[in-house]
C-alpha positions as CSV (number, residue, x, y, z in Angstrom):
1,X,79.1,84.3,58.3
2,X,80.4,83.1,61.7
3,X,78.0,84.0,64.6
4,X,80.0,84.6,67.7
5,X,78.9,84.6,71.4
6,X,81.2,86.9,73.4
7,X,81.3,86.0,77.1
8,X,82.5,89.3,78.7
9,X,82.0,91.7,75.8
10,X,82.6,94.8,77.9
11,X,86.1,93.8,79.1
12,X,89.4,94.4,77.4
13,X,89.3,91.3,75.2
14,X,85.6,91.6,74.5
15,X,85.8,95.2,73.3
16,X,88.8,94.3,71.0
17,X,86.9,91.3,69.7
18,X,84.1,93.7,68.7
19,X,86.8,95.8,66.9
20,X,87.7,92.6,64.9
21,X,84.0,91.9,64.1
22,X,83.4,95.5,63.0
23,X,86.4,95.3,60.7
24,X,85.1,92.1,59.1
25,X,81.3,92.5,58.9
26,X,81.0,90.1,56.0
27,X,82.7,87.3,58.0
28,X,81.6,87.7,61.7
29,X,78.5,88.6,63.6
30,X,78.1,89.4,67.3
31,X,75.3,87.1,68.1
32,X,75.5,87.1,71.9
33,X,76.9,89.8,74.1
34,X,77.3,89.5,77.8
35,X,78.5,91.5,80.8
36,X,78.4,91.3,84.6
37,X,78.1,94.9,85.8
38,X,78.9,97.2,82.9
39,X,75.3,97.9,81.9
40,X,75.9,101.2,80.1
41,X,78.6,99.8,77.9
42,X,76.7,96.7,77.2
43,X,73.7,98.8,76.1
44,X,76.0,100.8,73.8
45,X,77.4,97.7,72.3
46,X,74.0,96.1,71.8
47,X,72.6,99.2,70.0
48,X,75.6,99.3,67.7
49,X,76.0,95.6,66.9
50,X,72.3,94.4,67.1
51,X,73.0,91.0,68.6
52,X,70.2,88.4,68.9
53,X,70.8,87.9,72.6
54,X,72.1,90.1,75.5
55,X,72.8,88.8,79.0
56,X,73.5,91.0,82.0
57,X,74.7,88.6,84.6
58,X,74.0,90.9,87.6
59,X,70.3,90.9,88.0
60,X,70.3,94.3,89.6
61,X,71.0,95.8,86.2
62,X,68.4,93.8,84.2
63,X,65.6,96.4,84.2
64,X,68.0,99.1,83.1
65,X,69.3,97.0,80.1
66,X,65.9,95.7,79.2
67,X,64.3,99.1,79.1
68,X,67.2,100.7,77.2
69,X,66.8,98.0,74.5
70,X,63.0,97.8,74.4
71,X,62.9,99.5,71.0
72,X,65.2,96.8,69.5
73,X,64.4,93.2,68.5
74,X,67.0,92.0,71.1
75,X,66.3,89.3,73.7
76,X,67.6,90.4,77.1
77,X,68.2,87.9,79.9
78,X,69.9,88.0,83.3
79,X,71.7,85.6,85.7
80,X,74.4,83.0,85.5
81,X,72.1,80.3,84.0
82,X,71.2,82.7,81.2
83,X,74.9,82.8,80.3
84,X,75.0,79.1,80.1
85,X,71.8,78.9,78.1
86,X,72.8,81.7,75.6
87,X,76.0,79.9,74.5
88,X,74.0,76.8,73.7
89,X,71.8,78.6,71.2
90,X,71.8,76.6,68.0
91,X,72.8,79.6,65.9
92,X,76.1,80.2,67.8
93,X,79.1,79.1,65.8
94,X,81.9,80.1,68.1
95,X,82.1,81.2,71.8
96,X,84.8,83.7,72.9
97,X,85.3,82.9,76.6
98,X,86.7,86.3,77.8
99,X,85.0,86.6,81.2
100,X,87.5,87.3,84.0
101,X,88.2,84.7,86.6
102,X,86.4,81.7,88.0
103,X,83.1,83.1,86.8
104,X,83.9,82.0,83.3
105,X,84.1,78.3,84.1
106,X,80.5,77.2,84.0
107,X,79.4,79.1,80.9
108,X,82.5,77.7,79.1
109,X,81.6,74.1,80.2
110,X,78.0,74.8,79.0
111,X,79.3,75.8,75.5
112,X,81.6,72.8,75.3
113,X,78.7,70.5,76.2
114,X,76.7,72.0,73.3
115,X,79.6,71.3,70.9
116,X,80.6,74.9,70.4
117,X,84.2,75.7,69.4
118,X,85.9,77.8,72.1
119,X,88.2,80.8,71.6
120,X,89.7,80.8,75.0
121,X,90.8,84.0,76.6
122,X,89.7,83.1,80.2
123,X,92.8,81.3,81.4
124,X,91.3,80.5,84.8
125,X,89.0,77.9,83.1
126,X,92.0,75.7,82.4
127,X,93.8,76.7,85.6
128,X,90.9,75.7,87.8
129,X,89.6,72.7,85.8
130,X,92.1,71.7,83.1
131,X,91.6,68.0,83.4
132,X,87.8,68.3,83.3
133,X,87.8,70.8,80.4
134,X,90.2,68.6,78.3
135,X,88.0,65.5,79.0
136,X,84.8,67.3,78.0
137,X,86.4,68.9,74.9
138,X,87.5,65.4,73.8
139,X,84.2,63.9,74.6
140,X,82.2,66.5,72.6
141,X,85.0,66.9,69.9
142,X,85.3,70.6,70.6
143,X,88.4,72.5,69.5
144,X,89.8,75.0,72.0
145,X,91.6,77.8,70.2
146,X,93.9,79.9,72.5
147,X,93.5,83.7,72.5
148,X,96.1,84.6,75.1
149,X,98.9,86.1,73.0
150,X,101.5,83.7,74.4
151,X,99.4,80.6,73.8
152,X,98.3,81.8,70.4
153,X,102.0,82.2,69.6
154,X,102.8,78.7,70.7
155,X,99.8,77.3,68.8
156,X,101.0,79.1,65.6
157,X,104.5,77.6,66.1
158,X,103.4,74.0,66.4
159,X,104.3,71.4,63.8
160,X,101.7,68.6,63.7
161,X,104.1,65.7,63.3
162,X,107.0,66.9,65.5
163,X,107.1,66.7,69.3
164,X,107.7,69.6,71.5
165,X,111.0,69.5,73.5
166,X,110.3,72.7,75.4
167,X,107.8,75.6,75.4
168,X,109.5,79.0,75.9
169,X,106.8,81.1,77.5
170,X,107.7,84.8,77.3
171,X,106.8,87.3,80.0
172,X,107.2,91.1,80.0
173,X,108.2,91.1,83.6
174,X,105.5,93.6,84.5
175,X,106.0,97.1,85.9
176,X,108.3,95.9,88.8
177,X,110.7,93.8,86.8
178,X,113.8,95.7,88.2
179,X,112.4,96.5,91.7
180,X,114.3,95.3,94.8
181,X,112.5,93.4,97.5
182,X,112.5,96.6,99.6
183,X,110.9,98.5,96.8
184,X,108.2,95.8,96.2
185,X,107.2,96.1,99.9
186,X,105.8,99.6,99.3
187,X,104.5,99.6,95.8
188,X,101.1,101.2,95.2
189,X,98.0,100.2,93.3
190,X,98.6,102.9,90.8
191,X,102.1,101.7,90.1
192,X,100.9,98.1,89.7
193,X,98.2,99.1,87.3
194,X,100.7,100.9,85.0
195,X,101.8,98.0,82.8
196,X,104.7,98.9,80.5
197,X,103.5,97.1,77.4
198,X,99.9,95.8,77.5
199,X,96.6,97.4,78.0
200,X,94.4,95.0,80.1
201,X,91.8,95.0,82.8
202,X,92.7,95.8,86.4
203,X,92.6,92.2,87.6
204,X,94.9,90.8,84.9
205,X,97.2,93.9,85.2
206,X,97.7,93.2,88.9
207,X,98.3,89.5,88.2
208,X,100.9,90.6,85.6
209,X,102.7,92.7,88.3
210,X,102.9,89.8,90.7
211,X,103.7,87.3,87.8
212,X,100.7,85.2,88.9
213,X,99.3,85.8,85.4
214,X,102.4,84.1,84.0
215,X,102.1,81.3,86.5
216,X,98.5,80.8,85.3
217,X,99.7,80.7,81.8
218,X,102.2,78.0,82.6
219,X,99.3,75.9,84.0
220,X,97.2,76.8,80.9
221,X,100.0,75.7,78.6
222,X,100.3,72.4,80.4
223,X,96.6,71.6,79.5
224,X,96.5,73.2,76.1
225,X,99.5,71.5,74.7
226,X,99.8,68.3,76.8
227,X,103.3,68.9,78.1
228,X,104.7,68.3,81.5
229,X,105.6,71.4,83.7
230,X,109.3,70.7,83.4
231,X,109.0,71.4,79.6
232,X,107.6,74.9,80.1
233,X,110.2,77.5,80.7
234,X,109.3,81.1,81.4
235,X,111.6,83.7,79.7
236,X,111.4,87.4,80.7
237,X,111.4,89.4,77.5
238,X,110.6,93.1,78.3
239,X,110.1,94.2,74.8
240,X,107.1,91.9,74.2
241,X,108.0,91.5,70.6
242,X,108.4,87.7,70.7
243,X,105.1,86.4,72.1
244,X,106.4,82.9,72.8
245,X,108.6,80.1,71.3
246,X,108.6,76.4,70.7
247,X,111.8,74.3,70.8
248,X,111.7,71.0,69.0
249,X,113.7,67.8,69.5
250,X,116.4,68.7,67.0
251,X,117.1,71.9,68.9
252,X,115.4,74.2,66.4
253,X,113.4,77.1,67.9
254,X,110.4,78.7,66.3
255,X,109.1,82.1,67.5
256,X,106.0,84.1,66.8
257,X,106.6,87.9,66.7
258,X,104.4,90.9,66.3
259,X,103.2,94.1,67.9
260,X,101.6,93.8,71.4
261,X,98.0,94.0,70.0
262,X,95.4,91.5,71.3
263,X,93.3,91.9,68.2
264,X,95.7,89.8,66.2
265,X,95.3,86.6,68.3
266,X,91.6,87.3,68.6
267,X,91.2,87.5,64.8
268,X,93.4,84.4,64.3
269,X,91.2,82.4,66.6
270,X,88.0,83.7,64.9
271,X,89.2,82.9,61.4
272,X,91.3,79.8,62.0
273,X,92.7,78.1,60.0
274,X,92.6,81.2,57.7
275,X,94.7,84.3,58.1
276,X,92.8,87.4,57.3
277,X,94.2,90.8,56.1
278,X,94.1,93.5,58.7
279,X,95.0,97.1,59.4
280,X,96.7,96.3,62.6
281,X,100.1,98.0,63.2
282,X,103.1,96.1,61.7
283,X,106.3,95.3,63.5
284,X,109.1,97.5,62.2
285,X,112.4,95.6,62.7
286,X,114.5,98.7,62.2
287,X,112.9,100.4,65.2
288,X,113.5,97.4,67.4
289,X,116.9,98.1,68.9
290,X,117.2,95.2,71.3
291,X,115.6,91.9,72.1
292,X,116.6,90.9,75.6
293,X,115.9,87.9,77.7
294,X,116.2,87.3,81.5
295,X,115.5,84.4,83.9
296,X,112.5,85.1,86.2
297,X,113.3,85.8,89.8
298,X,110.9,83.7,91.9
299,X,112.4,85.1,95.1
300,X,111.0,88.5,94.3
301,X,108.0,87.1,92.4
302,X,107.0,84.0,94.4
303,X,103.6,83.7,92.7
304,X,105.3,82.1,89.6
305,X,106.9,79.4,91.8
306,X,103.5,78.8,93.5
307,X,101.9,78.0,90.1
308,X,104.6,75.4,89.4
309,X,104.1,74.0,92.9
310,X,100.3,73.7,92.3
311,X,101.1,71.7,89.1
312,X,103.4,69.5,91.1
313,X,100.8,68.8,93.7
314,X,98.1,68.2,91.1
315,X,94.4,67.7,91.7
316,X,92.6,70.8,92.9
317,X,95.7,72.7,94.0
318,X,95.6,75.1,91.0
319,X,91.9,75.7,91.7
320,X,92.8,76.7,95.3
321,X,95.5,79.1,94.3
322,X,93.2,80.7,91.7
323,X,90.6,81.3,94.3
324,X,93.1,82.7,96.8
325,X,94.5,84.9,94.1
326,X,91.2,86.4,93.2
327,X,90.5,87.2,96.9
328,X,94.0,88.7,97.4
329,X,94.0,90.6,94.1
330,X,90.7,92.2,94.9
331,X,91.9,93.1,98.4
332,X,95.0,94.8,97.0
333,X,92.9,96.8,94.5
334,X,90.7,97.8,97.4
335,X,93.8,99.0,99.4
336,X,93.2,96.4,102.1
337,X,96.6,94.6,101.8
338,X,100.1,95.3,100.6
339,X,101.5,94.0,97.3
340,X,103.7,91.4,99.0
341,X,100.7,90.0,101.0
342,X,99.1,88.7,97.8
343,X,101.7,85.9,97.5
344,X,101.6,85.2,101.3
345,X,97.8,84.7,101.2
346,X,98.0,82.4,98.1
347,X,100.8,80.3,99.7
348,X,99.0,79.9,103.0
349,X,95.8,78.9,101.2
350,X,97.6,76.3,99.1
351,X,99.0,74.7,102.2
352,X,95.7,74.8,104.1
353,X,93.3,73.5,101.5
354,X,93.5,69.7,100.8
355,X,94.1,68.6,97.3
356,X,91.5,66.2,95.8
357,X,92.2,64.1,92.7
358,X,88.5,64.1,91.8
359,X,88.1,66.2,88.7
360,X,84.3,66.7,88.8
361,X,82.8,70.2,88.6
362,X,81.3,69.8,92.1
363,X,84.8,69.2,93.5
364,X,86.1,72.3,91.8
365,X,83.2,74.4,93.1
366,X,83.7,73.1,96.6
367,X,87.5,73.8,96.5
368,X,86.9,77.3,95.2
369,X,84.4,78.1,98.0
370,X,86.7,76.7,100.7
371,X,89.8,78.4,99.4
372,X,88.0,81.8,99.0
373,X,86.7,81.6,102.6
374,X,90.1,80.7,104.0
375,X,91.9,83.4,102.0
376,X,89.4,86.0,103.1
377,X,90.0,85.0,106.7
378,X,93.7,86.0,106.3
379,X,92.9,89.5,105.2
């Protein structure tokens, strides 16, 4: 029995992870469940899965959650420090880091410092602090298992004794793949939230529409697989059947294919190195009429180019663009800015915030605060 702590159990990844646990009750146990604001769903999950520990990060909801679970032998805590403490519980065997955004960084570091294997769905952790996370993971001998569908695909394609020549990171292209610059200038929040392939939370869906999500995945791949940015090529593949590919030094290319279902990479990370049987939908090759590939257009989607630029600059540059993106993404969702202003704000913040080569947590926290403040001043 593998006891799992789910950071962000009420989000899209967290709820699908609980589906995997429910389907394999003899193998996995939901030991820790956490949420930020979704108290009602957290209560519902806790009553169903009977975890040992529940954490509601937003202290305003603590009394509600505590009282709702008073009849159960469940420990209920609140606050950011409680998240960090919960993942260090001696009974936790694996931590699924699926909190959205910068908020997932400190709890993930706490889990690594406690020697807990990480199933990583929070790409911002490596975007913001990839150098620090890799150093800590090596120091504490902690495996980081990718849960993002693309990075899971790359991981599954690797050959231990053969070097990577190129990573081919696939992208659906989002809902605006064929839009002209004029059309992009007037897109709405509702349009941006209507992803053609994947069902995700609002923040990640907007990031997919701007292709910032793919830019972050480029940065994540750089740290996960130890390759230089020039060896990571984004390939737009609208059908989302090929989840990513690896090209080796002899020119051979391996691809991982499957249905666009996040439960598969979640289960793969939970059970690794085993593959478990599942009832997930199977890919029917006779129903797949075309597999098409396009070069991304960074003129229409400059966020992707900004991610590569942040990698080129190094240091805390990626931390700065992540902070600016979170501010601009939220502002777009709140109808405060237009779609195209998201990239403008990120670009201006990247140019304004100085890049430090110091890879300490304190430096990343400072950069995040400064970048958020500057991005907010541009709204």
